C-alpha positions, 0 to 999 in steps of 0.5 A: 540829841542830833546826828547827821550823815550825808550822801552824795551821788553823782550820775544815773541810778545804775551806772553813777556812785556815791559816797556817805558821810557820817558826823563822827566820820566814822564813814568818811566818804564811804563809797556805795552804787547800784553793785554794792546795793543790790549785786556784790559790789565794793562799798556799803549801802543803807541797808546795810547800814540799817542793819547795823543800826538796828543790831547796835540799838538792840544790844544797847537797849537790851544792855539797859534792860538787863540792868534795870533787872539787876543783871549785866552781860558779859557778852550780847552779840546780835546780827540783823539781816534787812531784807529788801523786797520790791523796794521795800524793807520788809524786816529784819531778823535779829539773832542775839546770842547772850551770855548772861550770869545768872539770868533764868531763861524766862527773865532773858526771854522777857528782857529781849522782848522788851528791848526788841519792842523798845529800841529807837531803831526798832520803833522807827522801822516799818517793817516786821521784826523777828527774834532768835534769841539764845543764851550760850 
């Protein structure tokens, strides 16, 4: 499987602007700029997209890990907060709120840690990954 995305940038780093389009067109010439990346401007940015990818990947991986252990989650709500410091993505902080019938706290923690270590996005990130997981 391969997936593609295209970015187009016009102008200087600070005053220019660009757009991103994904193969699925979920993003379709979605704007990004210096302001959307480093301030509070309209549009998306690479770090936000990495956070979305990490949250989605982790949630799906955890669902597979739980299924392998005999559990089906009612819901897995995952937030990823990616931090950019000195031009480097330093961390992705995952926060998980899960509803999983019949699972023990110990088994839940084991499955969550497995998913954190083994989801493909976790594996590609060269950053500290933390996990705050709770059953709700």
